[in-house]
VMD Tcl script that builds the backbone (N, CA, C; Angstrom):
set m [mol new atoms 411]
animate dup $m
set s [atomselect $m all]
$s set {name element resname resid chain x y z} {
  {N N ASP 1 A -61.179 -3.973 -113.702}
  {CA C ASP 1 A -62.486 -4.094 -114.347}
  {C C ASP 1 A -63.531 -4.610 -113.368}
  {N N ARG 2 A -64.725 -4.090 -113.514}
  {CA C ARG 2 A -65.845 -4.565 -112.703}
  {C C ARG 2 A -66.494 -5.751 -113.408}
  {N N PRO 3 A -66.983 -6.730 -112.622}
  {CA C PRO 3 A -67.732 -7.832 -113.222}
  {C C PRO 3 A -69.023 -7.332 -113.879}
  {N N GLN 4 A -69.522 -8.089 -114.866}
  {CA C GLN 4 A -70.735 -7.687 -115.573}
  {C C GLN 4 A -71.987 -7.847 -114.711}
  {N N LEU 5 A -72.000 -8.817 -113.807}
  {CA C LEU 5 A -73.149 -9.058 -112.924}
  {C C LEU 5 A -72.688 -9.028 -111.476}
  {N N ASP 6 A -73.637 -8.746 -110.598}
  {CA C ASP 6 A -73.339 -8.709 -109.179}
  {C C ASP 6 A -74.220 -9.721 -108.468}
  {N N ALA 7 A -73.618 -10.591 -107.668}
  {CA C ALA 7 A -74.361 -11.578 -106.882}
  {C C ALA 7 A -74.006 -11.359 -105.422}
  {N N THR 8 A -74.963 -10.936 -104.626}
  {CA C THR 8 A -74.717 -10.656 -103.215}
  {C C THR 8 A -75.260 -11.796 -102.373}
  {N N PHE 9 A -74.349 -12.547 -101.777}
  {CA C PHE 9 A -74.746 -13.616 -100.869}
  {C C PHE 9 A -75.124 -12.986 -99.533}
  {N N VAL 10 A -76.261 -13.391 -98.977}
  {CA C VAL 10 A -76.723 -12.882 -97.688}
  {C C VAL 10 A -76.475 -13.969 -96.653}
  {N N PRO 11 A -75.609 -13.705 -95.660}
  {CA C PRO 11 A -75.320 -14.738 -94.665}
  {C C PRO 11 A -76.556 -15.117 -93.877}
  {N N GLY 12 A -76.613 -16.385 -93.515}
  {CA C GLY 12 A -77.745 -16.884 -92.744}
  {C C GLY 12 A -77.678 -16.445 -91.296}
  {N N ALA 13 A -78.784 -16.619 -90.594}
  {CA C ALA 13 A -78.863 -16.308 -89.165}
  {C C ALA 13 A -79.362 -17.551 -88.437}
  {N N GLY 14 A -79.229 -17.554 -87.132}
  {CA C GLY 14 A -79.691 -18.690 -86.334}
  {C C GLY 14 A -78.871 -19.933 -86.634}
  {N N PRO 15 A -79.536 -21.087 -86.858}
  {CA C PRO 15 A -78.798 -22.337 -87.094}
  {C C PRO 15 A -77.947 -22.304 -88.372}
  {N N SER 16 A -78.302 -21.448 -89.319}
  {CA C SER 16 A -77.527 -21.379 -90.565}
  {C C SER 16 A -76.526 -20.219 -90.549}
  {N N PHE 17 A -76.210 -19.709 -89.348}
  {CA C PHE 17 A -75.271 -18.598 -89.232}
  {C C PHE 17 A -73.925 -18.995 -89.844}
  {N N GLY 18 A -73.360 -18.093 -90.626}
  {CA C GLY 18 A -72.070 -18.350 -91.248}
  {C C GLY 18 A -72.159 -19.099 -92.559}
  {N N ARG 19 A -73.352 -19.432 -92.998}
  {CA C ARG 19 A -73.541 -20.118 -94.288}
  {C C ARG 19 A -74.302 -19.191 -95.214}
  {N N TRP 20 A -74.031 -19.313 -96.499}
  {CA C TRP 20 A -74.721 -18.497 -97.489}
  {C C TRP 20 A -75.705 -19.376 -98.241}
  {N N PRO 21 A -76.967 -18.984 -98.311}
  {CA C PRO 21 A -77.899 -19.756 -99.140}
  {C C PRO 21 A -77.546 -19.559 -100.619}
  {N N PRO 22 A -77.788 -20.559 -101.454}
  {CA C PRO 22 A -77.478 -20.435 -102.885}
  {C C PRO 22 A -78.263 -19.292 -103.533}
  {N N LEU 23 A -77.684 -18.753 -104.604}
  {CA C LEU 23 A -78.311 -17.681 -105.371}
  {C C LEU 23 A -78.593 -18.154 -106.785}
  {N N THR 24 A -79.609 -17.584 -107.394}
  {CA C THR 24 A -79.898 -17.848 -108.799}
  {C C THR 24 A -79.585 -16.587 -109.583}
  {N N VAL 25 A -78.774 -16.749 -110.640}
  {CA C VAL 25 A -78.442 -15.617 -111.506}
  {C C VAL 25 A -78.701 -16.022 -112.951}
  {N N GLU 26 A -78.937 -15.012 -113.773}
  {CA C GLU 26 A -79.112 -15.270 -115.207}
  {C C GLU 26 A -78.100 -14.436 -115.974}
  {N N VAL 27 A -77.257 -15.137 -116.732}
  {CA C VAL 27 A -76.266 -14.479 -117.577}
  {C C VAL 27 A -76.880 -14.379 -118.962}
  {N N LYS 28 A -77.094 -13.148 -119.404}
  {CA C LYS 28 A -77.702 -12.929 -120.719}
  {C C LYS 28 A -76.614 -12.795 -121.767}
  {N N GLY 29 A -76.967 -13.084 -122.987}
  {CA C GLY 29 A -76.015 -12.973 -124.086}
  {C C GLY 29 A -75.508 -14.342 -124.509}
  {N N THR 30 A -74.441 -14.313 -125.286}
  {CA C THR 30 A -73.906 -15.568 -125.833}
  {C C THR 30 A -72.502 -15.863 -125.318}
  {N N ARG 31 A -71.966 -14.981 -124.481}
  {CA C ARG 31 A -70.615 -15.171 -123.977}
  {C C ARG 31 A -70.628 -15.348 -122.463}
  {N N ASP 32 A -69.583 -16.015 -121.959}
  {CA C ASP 32 A -69.421 -16.126 -120.511}
  {C C ASP 32 A -69.288 -14.730 -119.913}
  {N N ALA 33 A -69.760 -14.571 -118.683}
  {CA C ALA 33 A -69.686 -13.266 -118.016}
  {C C ALA 33 A -69.128 -13.437 -116.617}
  {N N TRP 34 A -68.420 -12.416 -116.163}
  {CA C TRP 34 A -67.919 -12.410 -114.796}
  {C C TRP 34 A -69.041 -11.990 -113.859}
  {N N VAL 35 A -69.275 -12.818 -112.848}
  {CA C VAL 35 A -70.276 -12.531 -111.825}
  {C C VAL 35 A -69.512 -12.240 -110.535}
  {N N GLY 36 A -69.607 -11.004 -110.070}
  {CA C GLY 36 A -68.919 -10.614 -108.844}
  {C C GLY 36 A -69.737 -10.984 -107.625}
  {N N THR 37 A -69.061 -11.391 -106.570}
  {CA C THR 37 A -69.735 -11.744 -105.316}
  {C C THR 37 A -69.267 -10.804 -104.210}
  {N N ASN 38 A -69.913 -10.888 -103.078}
  {CA C ASN 38 A -69.490 -10.134 -101.907}
  {C C ASN 38 A -68.701 -11.018 -100.947}
  {N N VAL 39 A -68.218 -12.155 -101.435}
  {CA C VAL 39 A -67.449 -13.081 -100.620}
  {C C VAL 39 A -65.968 -12.716 -100.742}
  {N N LEU 40 A -65.337 -12.476 -99.604}
  {CA C LEU 40 A -63.926 -12.120 -99.605}
  {C C LEU 40 A -63.077 -13.332 -99.974}
  {N N ALA 41 A -61.960 -13.054 -100.628}
  {CA C ALA 41 A -61.044 -14.118 -101.034}
  {C C ALA 41 A -60.437 -14.766 -99.792}
  {N N PHE 42 A -60.645 -16.066 -99.641}
  {CA C PHE 42 A -60.130 -16.826 -98.509}
  {C C PHE 42 A -59.869 -18.247 -98.975}
  {N N PRO 43 A -58.765 -18.864 -98.577}
  {CA C PRO 43 A -58.414 -20.182 -99.127}
  {C C PRO 43 A -59.443 -21.282 -98.886}
  {N N TRP 44 A -60.245 -21.189 -97.825}
  {CA C TRP 44 A -61.188 -22.265 -97.528}
  {C C TRP 44 A -62.521 -22.111 -98.236}
  {N N THR 45 A -62.758 -20.998 -98.900}
  {CA C THR 45 A -64.043 -20.783 -99.548}
  {C C THR 45 A -64.050 -21.478 -100.899}
  {N N ARG 46 A -65.061 -22.289 -101.119}
  {CA C ARG 46 A -65.228 -23.019 -102.386}
  {C C ARG 46 A -66.500 -22.511 -103.056}
  {N N PHE 47 A -66.459 -22.424 -104.376}
  {CA C PHE 47 A -67.597 -21.939 -105.148}
  {C C PHE 47 A -68.119 -23.042 -106.052}
  {N N TYR 48 A -69.443 -23.038 -106.223}
  {CA C TYR 48 A -70.109 -24.039 -107.047}
  {C C TYR 48 A -71.099 -23.347 -107.971}
  {N N VAL 49 A -71.189 -23.836 -109.206}
  {CA C VAL 49 A -72.205 -23.379 -110.149}
  {C C VAL 49 A -73.009 -24.615 -110.528}
  {N N ASP 50 A -74.301 -24.569 -110.254}
  {CA C ASP 50 A -75.207 -25.692 -110.516}
  {C C ASP 50 A -74.715 -26.979 -109.862}
  {N N GLY 51 A -74.131 -26.858 -108.669}
  {CA C GLY 51 A -73.691 -28.029 -107.915}
  {C C GLY 51 A -72.300 -28.526 -108.262}
  {N N SER 52 A -71.681 -27.990 -109.304}
  {CA C SER 52 A -70.335 -28.424 -109.701}
  {C C SER 52 A -69.297 -27.412 -109.220}
  {N N PRO 53 A -68.152 -27.909 -108.726}
  {CA C PRO 53 A -67.122 -26.974 -108.255}
  {C C PRO 53 A -66.616 -26.090 -109.394}
  {N N VAL 54 A -66.350 -24.839 -109.071}
  {CA C VAL 54 A -65.809 -23.904 -110.057}
  {C C VAL 54 A -64.291 -24.057 -110.058}
  {N N PRO 55 A -63.692 -24.405 -111.211}
  {CA C PRO 55 A -62.231 -24.532 -111.241}
  {C C PRO 55 A -61.566 -23.177 -111.020}
  {N N SER 56 A -60.357 -23.212 -110.468}
  {CA C SER 56 A -59.666 -21.972 -110.127}
  {C C SER 56 A -59.423 -21.092 -111.355}
  {N N GLN 57 A -59.367 -21.678 -112.560}
  {CA C GLN 57 A -59.175 -20.882 -113.772}
  {C C GLN 57 A -60.376 -19.994 -114.058}
  {N N ARG 58 A -61.528 -20.305 -113.479}
  {CA C ARG 58 A -62.737 -19.518 -113.719}
  {C C ARG 58 A -63.084 -18.625 -112.524}
  {N N LEU 59 A -62.112 -18.436 -111.622}
  {CA C LEU 59 A -62.281 -17.551 -110.480}
  {C C LEU 59 A -61.324 -16.377 -110.628}
  {N N GLY 60 A -61.744 -15.237 -110.135}
  {CA C GLY 60 A -60.892 -14.056 -110.175}
  {C C GLY 60 A -61.120 -13.197 -108.945}
  {N N ILE 61 A -60.215 -12.286 -108.716}
  {CA C ILE 61 A -60.306 -11.366 -107.589}
  {C C ILE 61 A -60.507 -9.963 -108.152}
  {N N TYR 62 A -61.394 -9.216 -107.550}
  {CA C TYR 62 A -61.598 -7.829 -107.966}
  {C C TYR 62 A -61.827 -6.976 -106.719}
  {N N PRO 63 A -61.523 -5.690 -106.797}
  {CA C PRO 63 A -61.736 -4.821 -105.633}
  {C C PRO 63 A -63.216 -4.461 -105.496}
  {N N ARG 64 A -63.820 -4.838 -104.401}
  {CA C ARG 64 A -65.229 -4.530 -104.157}
  {C C ARG 64 A -65.330 -3.611 -102.958}
  {N N GLU 65 A -66.207 -2.660 -103.052}
  {CA C GLU 65 A -66.405 -1.740 -101.941}
  {C C GLU 65 A -67.400 -2.318 -100.944}
  {N N PHE 66 A -67.023 -2.230 -99.683}
  {CA C PHE 66 A -67.861 -2.645 -98.571}
  {C C PHE 66 A -68.012 -1.428 -97.663}
  {N N PRO 67 A -68.910 -0.490 -97.991}
  {CA C PRO 67 A -68.995 0.757 -97.222}
  {C C PRO 67 A -69.280 0.543 -95.748}
  {N N ARG 68 A -70.005 -0.503 -95.389}
  {CA C ARG 68 A -70.350 -0.712 -93.981}
  {C C ARG 68 A -69.140 -1.145 -93.160}
  {N N LEU 69 A -68.083 -1.641 -93.829}
  {CA C LEU 69 A -66.885 -2.053 -93.111}
  {C C LEU 69 A -65.892 -0.913 -92.942}
  {N N ALA 70 A -66.110 0.185 -93.643}
  {CA C ALA 70 A -65.138 1.277 -93.633}
  {C C ALA 70 A -65.112 1.991 -92.287}
  {N N THR 71 A -63.916 2.174 -91.780}
  {CA C THR 71 A -63.700 2.978 -90.576}
  {C C THR 71 A -62.509 3.888 -90.862}
  {N N ALA 72 A -62.125 4.652 -89.870}
  {CA C ALA 72 A -60.984 5.544 -90.066}
  {C C ALA 72 A -59.707 4.759 -90.352}
  {N N SER 73 A -59.597 3.559 -89.781}
  {CA C SER 73 A -58.376 2.778 -89.965}
  {C C SER 73 A -58.553 1.600 -90.916}
  {N N LEU 74 A -59.734 1.405 -91.481}
  {CA C LEU 74 A -59.992 0.262 -92.352}
  {C C LEU 74 A -60.520 0.743 -93.692}
  {N N ASN 75 A -59.863 0.329 -94.731}
  {CA C ASN 75 A -60.272 0.698 -96.081}
  {C C ASN 75 A -61.614 0.042 -96.410}
  {N N LYS 76 A -62.428 0.687 -97.219}
  {CA C LYS 76 A -63.724 0.096 -97.559}
  {C C LYS 76 A -63.658 -0.793 -98.793}
  {N N THR 77 A -62.509 -0.862 -99.451}
  {CA C THR 77 A -62.357 -1.722 -100.619}
  {C C THR 77 A -61.547 -2.961 -100.231}
  {N N HIS 78 A -62.095 -4.140 -100.528}
  {CA C HIS 78 A -61.458 -5.408 -100.177}
  {C C HIS 78 A -61.498 -6.349 -101.369}
  {N N PRO 79 A -60.584 -7.337 -101.406}
  {CA C PRO 79 A -60.577 -8.284 -102.528}
  {C C PRO 79 A -61.734 -9.283 -102.423}
  {N N ALA 80 A -62.634 -9.231 -103.378}
  {CA C ALA 80 A -63.764 -10.158 -103.413}
  {C C ALA 80 A -63.584 -11.102 -104.601}
  {N N VAL 81 A -64.353 -12.175 -104.617}
  {CA C VAL 81 A -64.224 -13.207 -105.639}
  {C C VAL 81 A -65.274 -13.014 -106.724}
  {N N ALA 82 A -64.847 -13.176 -107.967}
  {CA C ALA 82 A -65.752 -13.176 -109.118}
  {C C ALA 82 A -65.614 -14.526 -109.819}
  {N N MET 83 A -66.701 -14.990 -110.439}
  {CA C MET 83 A -66.704 -16.262 -111.170}
  {C C MET 83 A -67.062 -16.016 -112.620}
  {N N LEU 84 A -66.428 -16.743 -113.507}
  {CA C LEU 84 A -66.779 -16.701 -114.921}
  {C C LEU 84 A -67.875 -17.732 -115.145}
  {N N VAL 85 A -69.076 -17.259 -115.532}
  {CA C VAL 85 A -70.256 -18.115 -115.629}
  {C C VAL 85 A -70.770 -18.114 -117.066}
  {N N ALA 86 A -71.166 -19.280 -117.534}
  {CA C ALA 86 A -71.691 -19.431 -118.900}
  {C C ALA 86 A -73.073 -18.781 -119.013}
  {N N PRO 87 A -73.499 -18.453 -120.239}
  {CA C PRO 87 A -74.837 -17.869 -120.416}
  {C C PRO 87 A -75.935 -18.811 -119.923}
  {N N GLY 88 A -77.030 -18.220 -119.457}
  {CA C GLY 88 A -78.177 -18.994 -118.988}
  {C C GLY 88 A -78.427 -18.766 -117.510}
  {N N GLN 89 A -79.408 -19.473 -116.983}
  {CA C GLN 89 A -79.768 -19.350 -115.566}
  {C C GLN 89 A -78.998 -20.396 -114.771}
  {N N HIS 90 A -78.374 -19.956 -113.691}
  {CA C HIS 90 A -77.529 -20.839 -112.894}
  {C C HIS 90 A -77.758 -20.597 -111.413}
  {N N THR 91 A -77.430 -21.619 -110.615}
  {CA C THR 91 A -77.450 -21.507 -109.165}
  {C C THR 91 A -76.006 -21.423 -108.689}
  {N N LEU 92 A -75.703 -20.348 -107.964}
  {CA C LEU 92 A -74.364 -20.143 -107.420}
  {C C LEU 92 A -74.374 -20.489 -105.941}
  {N N ASP 93 A -73.298 -21.099 -105.502}
  {CA C ASP 93 A -73.185 -21.476 -104.106}
  {C C ASP 93 A -71.762 -21.205 -103.635}
  {N N ALA 94 A -71.616 -20.699 -102.422}
  {CA C ALA 94 A -70.315 -20.484 -101.795}
  {C C ALA 94 A -70.334 -21.204 -100.458}
  {N N ARG 95 A -69.290 -21.984 -100.209}
  {CA C ARG 95 A -69.226 -22.751 -98.965}
  {C C ARG 95 A -67.840 -22.612 -98.346}
  {N N VAL 96 A -67.797 -22.626 -97.022}
  {CA C VAL 96 A -66.522 -22.649 -96.311}
  {C C VAL 96 A -66.204 -24.110 -96.034}
  {N N GLU 97 A -65.105 -24.596 -96.620}
  {CA C GLU 97 A -64.714 -25.996 -96.492}
  {C C GLU 97 A -63.236 -26.083 -96.110}
  {N N PRO 98 A -62.924 -26.050 -94.805}
  {CA C PRO 98 A -61.523 -26.146 -94.384}
  {C C PRO 98 A -60.922 -27.501 -94.763}
  {N N GLU 99 A -59.607 -27.520 -94.843}
  {CA C GLU 99 A -58.891 -28.765 -95.126}
  {C C GLU 99 A -59.125 -29.750 -93.981}
  {N N PRO 100 A -59.219 -31.066 -94.268}
  {CA C PRO 100 A -59.450 -32.053 -93.198}
  {C C PRO 100 A -58.399 -32.015 -92.094}
  {N N ALA 101 A -57.138 -31.777 -92.433}
  {CA C ALA 101 A -56.088 -31.730 -91.411}
  {C C ALA 101 A -56.342 -30.596 -90.425}
  {N N LEU 102 A -56.829 -29.467 -90.906}
  {CA C LEU 102 A -57.109 -28.344 -90.008}
  {C C LEU 102 A -58.282 -28.646 -89.095}
  {N N LEU 103 A -59.272 -29.375 -89.596}
  {CA C LEU 103 A -60.386 -29.766 -88.729}
  {C C LEU 103 A -59.906 -30.719 -87.635}
  {N N TRP 104 A -58.987 -31.634 -87.987}
  {CA C TRP 104 A -58.425 -32.557 -87.009}
  {C C TRP 104 A -57.624 -31.787 -85.960}
  {N N LEU 105 A -56.812 -30.824 -86.403}
  {CA C LEU 105 A -56.032 -30.014 -85.462}
  {C C LEU 105 A -56.939 -29.187 -84.553}
  {N N ARG 106 A -58.070 -28.745 -85.066}
  {CA C ARG 106 A -59.027 -27.996 -84.240}
  {C C ARG 106 A -59.557 -28.877 -83.118}
  {N N ARG 107 A -59.919 -30.136 -83.455}
  {CA C ARG 107 A -60.400 -31.063 -82.430}
  {C C ARG 107 A -59.316 -31.336 -81.388}
  {N N LEU 108 A -58.083 -31.507 -81.861}
  {CA C LEU 108 A -56.968 -31.742 -80.953}
  {C C LEU 108 A -56.763 -30.543 -80.027}
  {N N GLY 109 A -56.903 -29.346 -80.563}
  {CA C GLY 109 A -56.774 -28.143 -79.743}
  {C C GLY 109 A -57.857 -28.061 -78.677}
  {N N PHE 110 A -59.095 -28.408 -79.036}
  {CA C PHE 110 A -60.178 -28.400 -78.044}
  {C C PHE 110 A -59.944 -29.462 -76.966}
  {N N ALA 111 A -59.408 -30.626 -77.360}
  {CA C ALA 111 A -59.107 -31.673 -76.379}
  {C C ALA 111 A -58.014 -31.208 -75.419}
  {N N ALA 112 A -56.983 -30.542 -75.929}
  {CA C ALA 112 A -55.912 -30.028 -75.078}
  {C C ALA 112 A -56.455 -28.960 -74.126}
  {N N LEU 113 A -57.334 -28.108 -74.632}
  {CA C LEU 113 A -57.944 -27.079 -73.779}
  {C C LEU 113 A -58.776 -27.722 -72.664}
  {N N ALA 114 A -59.542 -28.738 -73.005}
  {CA C ALA 114 A -60.362 -29.425 -72.000}
  {C C ALA 114 A -59.477 -30.085 -70.941}
  {N N ALA 115 A -58.369 -30.700 -71.352}
  {CA C ALA 115 A -57.457 -31.327 -70.392}
  {C C ALA 115 A -56.834 -30.271 -69.482}
  {N N TRP 116 A -56.471 -29.132 -70.034}
  {CA C TRP 116 A -55.886 -28.059 -69.231}
  {C C TRP 116 A -56.903 -27.540 -68.212}
  {N N ILE 117 A -58.138 -27.314 -68.636}
  {CA C ILE 117 A -59.190 -26.842 -67.727}
  {C C ILE 117 A -59.432 -27.866 -66.621}
  {N N ALA 118 A -59.455 -29.148 -66.981}
  {CA C ALA 118 A -59.653 -30.195 -65.975}
  {C C ALA 118 A -58.507 -30.204 -64.962}
  {N N ALA 119 A -57.276 -30.034 -65.436}
  {CA C ALA 119 A -56.125 -30.020 -64.523}
  {C C ALA 119 A -56.180 -28.812 -63.592}
  {N N VAL 120 A -56.514 -27.652 -64.125}
  {CA C VAL 120 A -56.625 -26.453 -63.291}
  {C C VAL 120 A -57.733 -26.646 -62.257}
  {N N ALA 121 A -58.873 -27.180 -62.665}
  {CA C ALA 121 A -59.981 -27.398 -61.732}
  {C C ALA 121 A -59.592 -28.407 -60.658}
  {N N TYR 122 A -58.875 -29.453 -61.041}
  {CA C TYR 122 A -58.456 -30.482 -60.082}
  {C C TYR 122 A -57.541 -29.890 -59.016}
  {N N PHE 123 A -56.526 -29.132 -59.455}
  {CA C PHE 123 A -55.576 -28.572 -58.494}
  {C C PHE 123 A -56.182 -27.424 -57.697}
  {N N ALA 124 A -57.102 -26.685 -58.276}
  {CA C ALA 124 A -57.747 -25.588 -57.548}
  {C C ALA 124 A -58.713 -26.116 -56.496}
  {N N ALA 125 A -59.327 -27.255 -56.741}
  {CA C ALA 125 A -60.313 -27.814 -55.813}
  {C C ALA 125 A -59.665 -28.523 -54.636}
  {N N ALA 126 A -58.434 -28.919 -54.772}
  {CA C ALA 126 A -57.801 -29.684 -53.697}
  {C C ALA 126 A -56.413 -29.150 -53.373}
  {N N PRO 127 A -56.295 -27.874 -53.003}
  {CA C PRO 127 A -54.946 -27.357 -52.733}
  {C C PRO 127 A -54.297 -28.004 -51.504}
  {N N ALA 128 A -55.092 -28.358 -50.523}
  {CA C ALA 128 A -54.520 -28.963 -49.324}
  {C C ALA 128 A -53.920 -30.320 -49.652}
  {N N ARG 129 A -54.578 -31.074 -50.470}
  {CA C ARG 129 A -54.116 -32.408 -50.813}
  {C C ARG 129 A -52.847 -32.344 -51.656}
  {N N CYS 130 A -52.754 -31.345 -52.518}
  {CA C CYS 130 A -51.645 -31.305 -53.467}
  {C C CYS 130 A -50.420 -30.552 -52.947}
  {N N PHE 131 A -50.622 -29.508 -52.139}
  {CA C PHE 131 A -49.500 -28.641 -51.839}
  {C C PHE 131 A -49.166 -28.530 -50.348}
  {N N SER 132 A -49.927 -29.104 -49.448}
  {CA C SER 132 A -49.675 -28.864 -48.028}
  {C C SER 132 A -49.050 -30.050 -47.327}
  {N N LYS 133 A -48.453 -30.983 -48.023}
  {CA C LYS 133 A -47.789 -32.113 -47.353}
  {C C LYS 133 A -46.516 -31.588 -46.686}
  {N N LYS 134 A -46.354 -31.952 -45.436}
  {CA C LYS 134 A -45.169 -31.529 -44.718}
  {C C LYS 134 A -44.037 -32.469 -45.039}
  {N N ARG 135 A -42.878 -31.881 -45.126}
  {CA C ARG 135 A -41.702 -32.684 -45.412}
  {C C ARG 135 A -41.214 -33.328 -44.106}
  {N N SER 136 A -40.868 -34.558 -44.202}
  {CA C SER 136 A -40.320 -35.219 -43.022}
  {C C SER 136 A -38.795 -35.134 -43.057}
  {N N ALA 137 A -38.218 -34.947 -41.915}
  {CA C ALA 137 A -36.772 -34.760 -41.850}
  {C C ALA 137 A -36.048 -36.055 -41.674}
}
mol reanalyze $m
mol bondsrecalc $m
mol representation Tube
mol addrep $m
């Protein structure tokens, strides 16, 4: 089934690259409606309606077509997220919020990379000092 409403988040550019500005939608009628988004299903993506987190029971996955992504080897239909939204005017927000442990591991990975680069630079800059000592008999 297709959602009753479509909400297309437009990714930011420049300093807000990778972030989606909030959207305003109006659900007409007296019943909750599914609002489909163009955000692909990913574990770190969190959704908010009027500033409150959307519980997982009110989220769903539906096949959405992304014609611009279609190539000979890539299907143009991908799993996108839909939200069940109450009637009325609401502000929808989607944010990428990785788990804190993964952010810590990312910092640790960058520190290890920096240490490796420093070690390579140290040994590359002083090959005579490190590798040309003659052995005494």
